[in-house]
LONUVEX-973655 format. One record per residue: x, y, z of N, C-alpha, C in turn. Coordinates in steps of 0.001 Angstrom, whole numbers, always signed. Layout:
       npx       npy       npz      capx      capy      capz       cpx       cpy       cpz
         X         Y         Z         X         Y         Z         X         Y         Z
...
This chain:
       npx       npy       npz      capx      capy      capz       cpx       cpy       cpz
    -91731   +117683   +230577    -90786   +116612   +230193    -90307   +117017   +228877
    -88878   +116640   +228735    -88342   +116892   +227502    -88844   +115621   +226418
    -88459   +115952   +225228    -88831   +114943   +224294    -87754   +113798   +224092
    -88018   +112845   +223496    -86893   +111772   +223228    -85829   +112202   +222561
    -86235   +113068   +221404    -85102   +113684   +220644    -84311   +114641   +221428
    -84866   +115535   +222079    -84099   +116531   +223041    -83079   +115774   +223895
    -83698   +114643   +224486    -82681   +113868   +225320    -81508   +113242   +224581
    -81865   +112815   +223466    -80903   +112071   +222573    -79785   +113107   +222355
    -80093   +114476   +221828    -79262   +115264   +221461    -78291   +115665   +222886
    -78910   +115832   +223799    -78195   +116201   +225115    -77122   +115059   +225531
    -77659   +113803   +225527    -76997   +112797   +226064    -75787   +112474   +225038
    -76154   +112395   +223813    -75194   +112125   +222713    -73958   +113163   +222788
    -74367   +114547   +223004    -73392   +115450   +223188    -72326   +115346   +224197
    -73011   +114812   +225429    -72408   +114388   +226548    -71504   +113228   +226362
    -71920   +112190   +225631    -71175   +110990   +225306    -69917   +111290   +224469
    -70088   +112100   +223579    -68937   +112647   +222630    -67724   +113013   +223333
    -67935   +113826   +224501    -66917   +114140   +225410    -66196   +113038   +226152
    -66946   +111797   +226408    -66496   +110792   +227164    -66035   +109724   +226271
    -66531   +109365   +225269    -66104   +108341   +224437    -65405   +108768   +223159
    -64056   +108540   +223157    -63267   +109066   +221933    -63545   +108428   +220615
    -64087   +107177   +220592    -64469   +106446   +219279    -65684   +106912   +218730
    -66501   +107584   +219580    -67880   +107968   +219248    -67995   +109075   +218169
    -68862   +108901   +217080    -68917   +110003   +216218    -70555   +110028   +215868
    -70837   +111272   +215453    -72160   +111551   +215038    -72360   +111991   +213505
    -73235   +111377   +212655    -73349   +111751   +211216    -74729   +112139   +211143
    -74934   +113503   +210528    -76324   +114070   +210335    -76597   +114383   +209058
    -77827   +114625   +208631    -78289   +114940   +207414    -79062   +116235   +207490
    -78715   +117191   +208174    -79307   +118439   +208473    -80316   +118313   +209611
    -81092   +117313   +209780    -82028   +117156   +210905    -81277   +117114   +212160
    -81608   +117981   +213196    -81105   +118182   +214406    -79635   +118863   +214333
    -79260   +119401   +213305    -78004   +120032   +213265    -77869   +121266   +214238
    -79011   +122020   +214320    -78820   +123156   +215323    -78524   +122607   +216764
    -79401   +121480   +216955    -79188   +120897   +218334    -77841   +120495   +218654
    -77093   +119992   +217626    -75592   +119437   +217770    -74644   +120467   +217479
    -75029   +121771   +217330    -73885   +122795   +217040    -72907   +123000   +218069
    -73200   +123045   +219266    -72221   +122994   +220390    -71363   +121887   +220207
    -71644   +120697   +220009    -70970   +119646   +220102    -70160   +119556   +218819
    -70725   +119832   +217623    -69938   +120114   +216528    -68735   +121054   +216602
    -68921   +122191   +217371    -67779   +123103   +217569    -66772   +122427   +218563
    -67243   +121723   +219509    -66186   +121102   +220475    -65536   +119767   +219700
    -66182   +119106   +218771    -65563   +117909   +218223    -65841   +117996   +216631
    -65177   +118880   +215966    -65561   +119165   +214574    -65083   +117913   +213628
    -64363   +116963   +214177    -63908   +115907   +213365    -64936   +114606   +213622
    -65693   +114804   +214649    -66529   +113742   +215075    -68090   +113930   +215003
    -68480   +115146   +214607    -69892   +115377   +214400    -69906   +116032   +212960
    -70362   +115325   +212098    -70362   +115580   +210557    -71742   +115639   +210025
    -72042   +116754   +209341    -73352   +117059   +208715    -73024   +116920   +207223
    -73611   +115940   +206567    -73415   +115596   +205093    -74569   +116430   +204357
    -75502   +117161   +204906    -76404   +117822   +204173    -77658   +116702   +203833
    -78465   +117167   +202944    -79644   +116326   +202752    -79209   +115320   +201513
    -78256   +114437   +201870    -77719   +113283   +201264    -77764   +111949   +201956
    -78923   +111242   +202064    -79206   +110390   +203037    -78383   +109152   +202621
    -78089   +108742   +201217    -77318   +107655   +201172    -75895   +107885   +201476
    -75348   +109157   +201411    -74057   +109477   +201910    -74065   +109403   +203462
    -75092   +109643   +204074    -75322   +109704   +205509    -74864   +108236   +205927
    -75564   +107362   +205406    -75391   +105907   +205880    -73890   +105396   +205409
    -73377   +105770   +204096    -72106   +105388   +203682    -70965   +105919   +204591
    -71217   +107320   +205088    -70231   +107832   +205734    -70110   +107140   +207146
    -71374   +106958   +207914    -71348   +106194   +209092    -70736   +104873   +209098
    -71139   +104101   +207942    -70410   +102740   +207871    -68859   +102901   +207687
    -68462   +103907   +206701    -66980   +104060   +206614    -66257   +104239   +207977
    -66793   +105169   +208871    -66296   +105366   +210104    -66227   +104097   +211004
    -67166   +103274   +210951    -67261   +101969   +211628    -66096   +101019   +211083
    -65843   +101248   +209773    -64648   +100284   +209263    -63359   +100786   +209786
    -63113   +101847   +210300    -62071   +102442   +210923    -61928   +102094   +212449
    -63042   +101538   +212912    -63131   +101347   +214317    -63922   +102226   +215222
    -64395   +103196   +214514    -65262   +104169   +215355    -66717   +103541   +215701
    -67443   +104236   +216519    -68838   +103732   +216984    -69643   +104873   +216307
    -70242   +104923   +215108    -71102   +106029   +214652    -72412   +105869   +215014
    -73044   +107046   +215294    -74539   +107385   +215472    -74993   +108043   +214253
    -75950   +107496   +213639    -76367   +107955   +212337    -77895   +108494   +212548
    -78112   +109834   +212293    -79352   +110214   +212627    -80113   +111159   +211636
    -81398   +110825   +211448    -82371   +111646   +210803    -83749   +111230   +211039
    -84835   +111767   +210174    -85998   +111263   +210274    -86085   +109908   +209972
    -86939   +109107   +210512    -87095   +107613   +210136    -87227   +107380   +208627
    -88021   +108061   +207866    -88111   +107772   +206479    -86958   +108199   +205627
    -86058   +109002   +206205    -84973   +109232   +205404    -83670   +108459   +205964
    -83922   +107667   +207028    -82903   +107065   +207736    -82867   +105540   +207310
    -84052   +105025   +207104    -84341   +103521   +206870    -84758   +103263   +205433
    -85820   +104074   +204916    -86517   +103820   +203814    -85685   +104326   +202587
    -85343   +105639   +202481    -84587   +106240   +201288    -83311   +105446   +201274
    -82397   +105311   +202118    -81034   +104657   +201879    -81108   +103257   +202169
    -82176   +102488   +201876    -82211   +101294   +202366    -81027   +100326   +201979
    -80785   +100514   +200639    -79786    +99663   +200027    -78336    +99953   +200570
    -78260   +101251   +201088    -76979   +101545   +201802    -76833   +100760   +203212
    -78047   +100822   +203853    -78153   +100228   +205307    -77860    +98589   +205147
    -78517    +98085   +204074    -78286    +96680   +203650    -76794    +96280   +203402
    -76103    +97040   +202605    -74747    +96940   +202144    -73657    +97400   +203047
    -73811    +98680   +203221    -72657    +99394   +203972    -72569    +98821   +205432
    -73648    +98533   +205989    -73641    +97964   +207354    -73512    +96484   +207348
    -74588    +95890   +206782    -74767    +94512   +206833    -73878    +93616   +206067
    -73690    +93996   +204731    -72813    +93190   +203850    -71349    +93368   +204448
    -70899    +94536   +204861    -69541    +94749   +205183    -69411    +94399   +206738
    -70519    +93961   +207430    -70284    +93151   +208765    -69772    +94299   +209670
    -70320    +95615   +209774    -69858    +96559   +210707    -70955    +96983   +211707
    -70696    +97369   +212684    -71792    +97909   +213541    -71893    +99452   +213630
    -72993    +99790   +214076    -73423   +101283   +214331    -74703   +101493   +214654
    -75127   +102824   +215034    -76235   +103158   +215711    -77220   +104026   +214907
    -78296   +103561   +214357    -79201   +104410   +213704    -80333   +104780   +214531
    -80377   +106345   +214853    -81270   +106800   +215805    -82333   +107702   +214913
    -83685   +107329   +214874    -84542   +107992   +213984    -85281   +109050   +214878
    -86041   +109910   +214154    -87063   +110863   +214768    -88155   +110767   +213817
    -89292   +111307   +214194    -90409   +111352   +213293    -91453   +110239   +213398
    -91048   +109074   +213602    -91855   +107865   +213708    -92928   +107745   +212884
    -93915   +107308   +212988    -95102   +107090   +212040    -95908   +108306   +211608
    -96067   +109075   +212469    -96937   +110383   +212220    -96668   +111437   +213266
    -95334   +111609   +213663    -95145   +112599   +214596    -95421   +114044   +214110
    -95120   +114235   +212827    -95120   +115555   +212299    -96137   +115396   +211038
    -97557   +115279   +211341    -98384   +115189   +210121    -98248   +116193   +209066
    -98054   +117419   +209499    -98024   +118401   +208590    -97040   +118242   +207446
    -95938   +117478   +207848    -94845   +117214   +206826    -95399   +116095   +205783
    -96467   +115529   +205882    -96935   +114664   +205026    -96359   +113433   +204800
    -96652   +112470   +203930    -96473   +111044   +204030    -94946   +110968   +203834
    -94346   +111859   +203126    -92698   +111969   +202780    -91989   +111737   +204165
    -92762   +112344   +205313    -92098   +112414   +206645    -92483   +111406   +207598
    -93300   +110422   +206970    -93768   +109268   +207947    -93132   +108019   +207629
    -92843   +107043   +208477    -92253   +105697   +208119    -92835   +104586   +208993
    -94181   +104250   +208805    -94742   +103315   +209615    -94209   +101919   +209278
    -93422   +101745   +208195    -92862   +100494   +207702    -91458   +100404   +207823
    -90680   +101142   +208871    -89369   +101203   +209073    -89023    +99795   +209635
    -89676    +99431   +210738    -89289    +98234   +211490    -89488    +97046   +210715
    -90533    +96859   +210079    -90924    +95861   +209084    -89645    +95662   +207972
    -89178    +96866   +207536    -88192    +96869   +206537    -87002    +96294   +206962
    -86487    +96766   +208208    -85410    +96135   +208920    -85335    +94706   +209194
    -86597    +94238   +209391    -86842    +92912   +209499    -86300    +92021   +208454
    -86163    +92673   +207291    -85602    +91746   +206191    -84087    +91667   +206216
    -83508    +92230   +207289    -81955    +92146   +207335    -81560    +91492   +208601
    -80414    +90804   +208679    -79925    +90146   +209731    -79200    +90927   +210712
    -79375    +90724   +211952    -78443    +91124   +212955    -78968    +92478   +213648
    -79969    +93178   +213214    -80429    +94420   +213808    -80960    +94243   +215177
    -80604    +95053   +216291    -81311    +95073   +217528    -82316    +96327   +217250
    -83602    +96218   +217570    -84423    +97436   +217220    -84936    +97729   +218695
    -84778    +98991   +219308    -85333    +99513   +220373    -86399   +100541   +220016
    -87555   +100502   +220792    -88565   +101395   +220608    -89081   +101980   +222044
    -88268   +103037   +222479    -88471   +103575   +223880    -89805   +104116   +223876
    -90293   +104036   +225236    -91711   +104855   +225288    -91638   +106033   +226108
    -90363   +106495   +226425    -90092   +107661   +227491    -88671   +108266   +227226
    -88524   +109431   +227446    -87192   +109935   +227446    -85976   +109354   +228199
    -86485   +108855   +229311    -85491   +108237   +230253    -85014   +106791   +229689
    -86073   +106128   +229125    -85821   +104954   +228442    -84961   +105061   +227160
    -85184   +106129   +226369    -84378   +106413   +225255    -82842   +106558   +225648
    -82696   +107381   +226805    -81261   +107509   +227255    -80561   +106262   +227640
    -81319   +105449   +228310    -80840   +104104   +228858    -80461   +103209   +227867
    -81347   +103070   +226820    -81029   +102331   +225701    -79967   +102893   +224700
    -79739   +103993   +224681    -78815   +104787   +223789    -77394   +104532   +224647
    -77550   +104683   +225746    -76144   +104455   +226494    -75604   +102904   +226292
    -76688   +102067   +226357    -76394   +100587   +226298    -75754   +100384   +225000
    -76521   +101120   +223704    -75975   +100807   +222404    -74564   +101371   +222224
    -74267   +102489   +222768    -73003   +103251   +222661    -71879   +102128   +223077
    -72255   +101431   +224174    -71273   +100451   +224819    -70849    +99272   +223852
    -71736    +98902   +222942    -71589    +97820   +222098    -70940    +97942   +220751
    -70907    +96926   +219986    -70367    +97094   +218538    -71329    +96439   +217592
    -72519    +96157   +217905    -73357    +95668   +216974    -74257    +96688   +216189
    -75105    +96307   +215450    -76036    +97110   +214717    -77402    +97317   +215453
    -77703    +98670   +215694    -78735    +99096   +216541    -79706    +99988   +215923
    -80920    +99828   +215874    -81934   +100953   +215525    -82565   +101503   +216814
    -82581   +102778   +217055    -83437   +103423   +218285    -84441   +104251   +217453
    -85703   +103998   +217741    -86756   +104650   +217022    -87454   +105738   +218263
    -87172   +106727   +218019    -87537   +107910   +218795    -89038   +108408   +218178
    -89870   +108821   +219304    -91177   +109414   +218993    -91428   +110513   +219821
    -92341   +111556   +219266    -92868   +112532   +220240    -93784   +111988   +221280
    -94463   +110915   +220743    -95453   +110234   +221663    -94686   +109523   +222752
    -95205   +109745   +224074    -94472   +109154   +225209    -95270   +108759   +226317
    -95121   +107706   +227100    -95725   +107410   +228162    -95429   +108348   +229427
    -96388   +108413   +230315    -96282   +109297   +231448    -95031   +108928   +232298
    -94815   +107707   +232550    -93779   +107268   +233339    -92849   +106391   +232691
    -91512   +106439   +233081    -90473   +105567   +232526    -90462   +104158   +233376
    -90033   +103059   +232533    -89852   +102002   +233234    -88463   +101334   +233116
    -87935   +100313   +233784    -86792    +99823   +233681    -86658    +99211   +232232
    -85403    +99404   +231458    -85303    +98849   +230238    -83834    +98334   +230073
    -83550    +97488   +228810    -82344    +97228   +228712    -82080    +95805   +229159
    -80805    +95342   +229105    -80362    +93912   +229293    -80873    +93554   +230729
    -81008    +94383   +231713    -81340    +93894   +232945    -82688    +93351   +233118
    -83619    +93706   +232189    -84972    +93242   +232095    -85119    +91910   +231659
    -84074    +91320   +230989    -84383    +89983   +230277    -83944    +89028   +231324
    -84527    +87754   +231101    -84131    +86480   +231844    -82820    +85855   +231690
    -82232    +86163   +230451    -81052    +85537   +230002    -79926    +86622   +229818
    -79989    +87828   +230262    -79086    +88731   +230075    -79433    +89685   +228783
    -80472    +89438   +228281    -80859    +90232   +227071    -81994    +90996   +227242
    -82352    +92052   +226722    -83540    +92836   +226779    -84681    +91890   +226713
    -85775    +91884   +227485    -86984    +91108   +227338    -88160    +92020   +227727
    -89350    +91409   +227474    -90438    +92064   +227838    -90806    +92052   +229366
    -91215    +93178   +229929    -91471    +93132   +231292    -93049    +92900   +231649
    -93454    +92281   +232708    -94784    +92299   +233029    -95278    +93546   +233803
    -96391    +94035   +233089    -96732    +95288   +233807    -98184    +94858   +234490
    -98930    +94087   +234098   -100147    +93540   +234633   -100440    +92106   +234461
   -101015    +91325   +235534   -101030    +89904   +235224   -102698    +89756   +235060
   -102991    +88809   +234251   -104326    +88232   +234086   -104289    +86975   +233450
   -105564    +86269   +233296   -105802    +84995   +232620   -106573    +85003   +231392
   -107065    +86050   +230916   -107999    +86022   +229734   -107308    +86378   +228440
   -105973    +86467   +228312   -105291    +86792   +227155   -103955    +87592   +227521
   -103117    +87765   +226514   -101974    +88563   +226847   -101843    +89860   +225711
   -101690    +90944   +226269   -101454    +92189   +225281   -100109    +92630   +225463
    -99328    +92713   +224347    -97918    +93351   +224337    -98085    +94710   +223888
    -97661    +95639   +224583    -97679    +97040   +224477    -96083    +97418   +224007
    -95904    +97953   +222839    -94629    +98396   +222368    -94307    +99843   +222597
    -93296   +100103   +223397    -92961   +101552   +223502    -94131   +102572   +223924
    -94206   +103631   +223219    -95232   +104678   +223520    -96701   +104097   +223570
    -96958   +103091   +223220    -98436   +102385   +223120    -98757   +102076   +224566
    -97898   +101989   +225593    -98240   +101607   +226851    -99363   +102150   +227501
    -99381   +103541   +227692   -100426   +104171   +228321   -101752   +103925   +227820
   -101880   +104007   +226480   -103118   +103735   +225686   -103571   +102263   +226117
   -102644   +101388   +225934   -103005    +99920   +226149   -103449    +99721   +227726
   -102758   +100351   +228725   -103368   +100231   +230044   -104694   +100751   +230242
   -104991   +102054   +229551   -106261   +102478   +229698   -107320   +101650   +228932
   -106895   +101022   +227805   -107720   +100193   +227076   -108199    +98837   +227749
   -107278    +98392   +228563   -107522    +97046   +229124   -107796    +97236   +230604
   -108148    +98438   +231161   -108518    +98604   +232639   -109858    +97771   +232925
   -109701    +96898   +233911   -110743    +96134   +234105   -110868    +94780   +233575
   -109975    +94506   +232459   -110119    +93342   +231748   -109195    +92469   +232376
   -109481    +91153   +232452   -108684    +90067   +233006   -107552    +89614   +231865
   -106607    +90572   +231648   -105601    +90164   +230813   -104098    +90463   +231211
   -103146    +89896   +230776   -101948    +90300   +231141   -101237    +91295   +230218
   -100649    +92373   +230584    -99990    +93237   +229822    -98450    +93166   +229880
    -97898    +92983   +228823    -96417    +93005   +228783    -95871    +94295   +228100
    -94792    +94777   +228451    -94186    +96146   +227923    -92923    +95763   +227223
    -92810    +96275   +225983    -91729    +95794   +225098    -90904    +97181   +224596
    -89741    +97473   +225027    -88986    +98453   +224393    -87931    +98013   +223548
    -87670    +96657   +223584    -86759    +96056   +222583    -87453    +94963   +221866
    -87792    +95235   +220643    -88685    +94186   +219794    -87857    +93267   +218908
    -86654    +93596   +218619    -85637    +92697   +217965    -84436    +92758   +218820
    -84044    +91612   +219236    -84725    +90289   +219078    -85883    +90338   +219867
    -86869    +89333   +219356    -88274    +89270   +219932    -88031    +88310   +221158
    -88715    +88742   +222226    -88519    +88010   +223442    -89654    +86716   +223381
    -89213    +85715   +222701    -90118    +84505   +222451    -90251    +83849   +223911
    -89242    +83748   +224707    -89426    +83061   +226029    -90326    +83793   +226902
    -90356    +85139   +226782    -90993    +85966   +227814    -92563    +85860   +227373
    -92858    +85818   +226146    -94188    +85726   +225625    -94811    +84373   +226015
    -94001    +83244   +225795    -94345    +81993   +226286    -94784    +81717   +227586
    -93916    +82490   +228478    -94166    +82436   +230004    -95475    +83022   +230271
    -95787    +84192   +229474    -96908    +85035   +229857    -98284    +84147   +229440
    -98179    +83668   +228408    -99215    +82775   +228006    -99561    +81601   +228768
    -98557    +81041   +229180    -98623    +79836   +230059    -99386    +79992   +231348
    -99662    +81369   +231568   -100317    +81615   +232970   -101782    +81554   +232921
   -102224    +81414   +231686   -103597    +81503   +231263   -104266    +80153   +230682
   -105509    +80046   +230655   -106021    +78675   +229963   -105816    +78625   +228468
   -105754    +79886   +227792   -105557    +79926   +226320   -104290    +80699   +225872
   -104029    +80761   +224614   -102878    +81624   +224192   -103371    +82684   +223135
   -104096    +83469   +223567   -104655    +84705   +222762   -103833    +85964   +222979
   -103221    +86342   +221965   -102105    +87507   +222048   -102599    +88586   +221248
   -102421    +89795   +221608   -102708    +91029   +221012   -101285    +91847   +220999
   -100694    +92258   +219968    -99546    +92879   +219891    -99848    +94389   +219424
    -99547    +95409   +220209    -99933    +96804   +219833    -98674    +97632   +219529
    -98414    +97876   +218330    -97189    +98623   +217809    -97432   +100060   +217288
    -96496   +100841   +217375    -96739   +102317   +216971    -96355   +102375   +215449
    -96043   +101225   +214791    -95737   +101341   +213421    -96610   +100454   +212705
    -96319    +99885   +211533    -97043    +99002   +210672    -97681    +97782   +211419
    -99077    +97744   +211290    -99842    +96582   +212048    -99288    +95423   +211485
    -99068    +94416   +212509    -98782    +93043   +211979    -97203    +92750   +212105
    -96428    +93956   +212245    -95003    +93725   +212110    -94406    +92511   +212912
    -95006    +92460   +214099    -94275    +91251   +214951    -95203    +90180   +215070
    -96288    +89933   +214292    -97090    +88774   +214400    -96317    +87451   +213980
    -95477    +87409   +212898    -94640    +86415   +212529    -93856    +85996   +213784
    -93218    +86928   +214338    -92220    +86472   +215404    -93046    +85834   +216572
    -94365    +86425   +216768    -95105    +85848   +217904    -95746    +84391   +217557
    -96068    +84301   +216175    -96382    +83005   +215926    -95325    +81909   +215896
    -94165    +82319   +215618    -92970    +81320   +215748    -92687    +80992   +217105
    -92870    +82056   +218034    -92561    +81689   +219589    -93610    +80824   +220141
    -94943    +80840   +219567    -95866    +80010   +220077    -96287    +78765   +219160
    -95442    +78434   +218313    -95835    +77514   +217257    -95980    +76056   +217922
    -95797    +75650   +219027    -95936    +74436   +219628    -97162    +74486   +220540
    -97978    +75660   +220507    -99128    +75796   +221336   -100311    +76338   +220385
   -101365    +75877   +220504   -102692    +76323   +219892   -102544    +77855   +220296
   -102744    +78783   +219340   -102696    +80252   +219699   -103483    +80898   +218710
   -103717    +82085   +219026   -104345    +83276   +218107   -103533    +84629   +218340
   -103071    +85218   +217160   -102293    +86585   +217328   -103114    +87714   +216547
   -103260    +88738   +217264   -103926    +89929   +216462   -102792    +90970   +216680
   -102288    +91421   +215502   -101369    +92633   +215192   -102100    +93948   +215035
   -101960    +94887   +215998   -102603    +96234   +216022   -101397    +97267   +215741
   -101691    +98153   +214844   -100791    +99196   +214742   -101279   +100223   +213608
   -100380   +100800   +212834   -100579   +101646   +211908   -101106   +100849   +210546
   -102130   +101358   +210027   -102761   +100542   +208665   -101986   +100929   +207545
   -102221   +100194   +206581   -101567   +100458   +205281   -102063   +101572   +204392
   -103247   +101854   +204579   -103985   +103031   +203908   -103261   +104207   +204266
   -103007   +105205   +203311   -102370   +106581   +203712   -103523   +107428   +204099
   -103396   +108109   +205166   -104405   +109185   +205611   -103801   +110521   +204998
   -104600   +111119   +204045   -104271   +112179   +203320   -104689   +113414   +203934
   -105619   +113393   +204936   -105899   +114613   +205725   -105088   +114606   +206965
   -103950   +115263   +206965   -103014   +114996   +207809   -103223   +115340   +209343
   -103936   +116340   +209604   -104358   +116500   +211047   -103367   +116549   +212064
   -103548   +116200   +213301   -102604   +115978   +214375   -102400   +114630   +214798
   -101295   +114438   +215591   -100920   +113131   +215896   -102128   +112347   +216719
   -102785   +112994   +217540   -103988   +112378   +218188   -105051   +111963   +217180
   -105118   +112768   +216197   -106262   +112141   +215264   -105725   +110935   +214363
   -104395   +110977   +214168   -103849   +109750   +213459   -104009   +108459   +214470
   -103729   +108633   +215673   -103902   +107559   +216736   -105399   +107029   +216601
   -106276   +108052   +216578   -107773   +107567   +216596   -108082   +106857   +215261
   -107515   +107449   +214133   -107904   +107007   +212833   -107391   +105470   +212612
   -106326   +105149   +213256   -105678   +103891   +213239   -106170   +103000   +214251
   -106995   +103367   +215109   -107634   +102810   +216227   -106679   +102418   +217425
   -105679   +103293   +217592   -104690   +103208   +218501   -104875   +104127   +219748
   -105832   +104714   +219791   -106260   +105479   +221045   -106878   +104474   +222034
   -107142   +104889   +223342   -107624   +103891   +224232   -108881   +103303   +223860
   -109842   +104158   +223232   -111243   +103475   +222878   -111117   +102782   +221910
   -110391   +103050   +220790   -110166   +102030   +219693   -109629   +100800   +220045
   -108600   +100858   +220899   -107869    +99540   +221339   -108889    +98777   +222053
   -109643    +99428   +223057   -110617    +98493   +223830   -111484    +97791   +223003
   -112177    +98466   +221800   -113137    +97770   +221035   -112483    +96534   +220363
   -111295    +96784   +219862   -110436    +95776   +219056   -110089    +94767   +220008
   -109458    +94911   +221020   -109063    +94019   +221860   -110096    +93054   +222437
   -111070    +93789   +222955   -112219    +92910   +223413   -112930    +92124   +222503
   -113229    +92662   +221309   -113845    +91928   +220095   -112918    +90621   +219978
   -111477    +90921   +219851   -110827    +89600   +219582   -110852    +88676   +220543
   -110601    +88993   +221813   -110665    +88059   +222967   -112050    +87357   +223200
   -113261    +88011   +222659   -114540    +87343   +222736   -114690    +86374   +221615
   -113852    +86569   +220776   -114158    +85671   +219369   -113758    +84161   +219641
């Protein structure tokens, strides 16, 4: 199976030939992959070098002219380093664009903490009007990217090397009101577990044999409040666990707001705030943050018994 980033490069290169207003802005990352597309479309594939603030500003400038920019680099360089430009150049100016990240929370541990961005989605939560997609499979990444290219809004697509074994339907067709929503993977009455993107396989393994509902989310903003309420209404209580591949607790406020009229408890699982300085491998980070199947089962069952 190809990676989400491989698929992103291939599909975007194809879309450049089909969509005359589409442009790609890079900051060296993935420049080799886009080299053929840059030769074919030199005016619409721009590499600004390691200048992340310029990366965002150039993309927003293209949007002001009516183009649909895709802006791409590692998450730490796309959201964290040029955050002021994301806030002002896209948000304040009221233009749309697509930010596509790679690297995730711990995809390249050898790169160190400078190349990790567990707080990216939480940071975007401070801004208005961003749709946030977290695909769990290359096929899902492709579908969500194609959907984003067709629009004019502000979209963040968070790609990762971690992926589920199988793709699932994603996008607007999964929602009950024409917008992207959470899909029901497993039904139960003893609680609800929301698995975000590449966390699904580990969540399914962790909840095997448990009487819980499992929801799958590839679009986390806007948050599917109605879908969560429907899921908890199927059981006698409203105990919710949200498992996210970025900062633990990022979506607990959204879940609490969705359930504010019901007695409920919410547990947010994800990447901890403590920096892991022995970088190791991705699997070791998953285990250290309790996001492998064993760690998730212990924490989910402990919460639901409480």
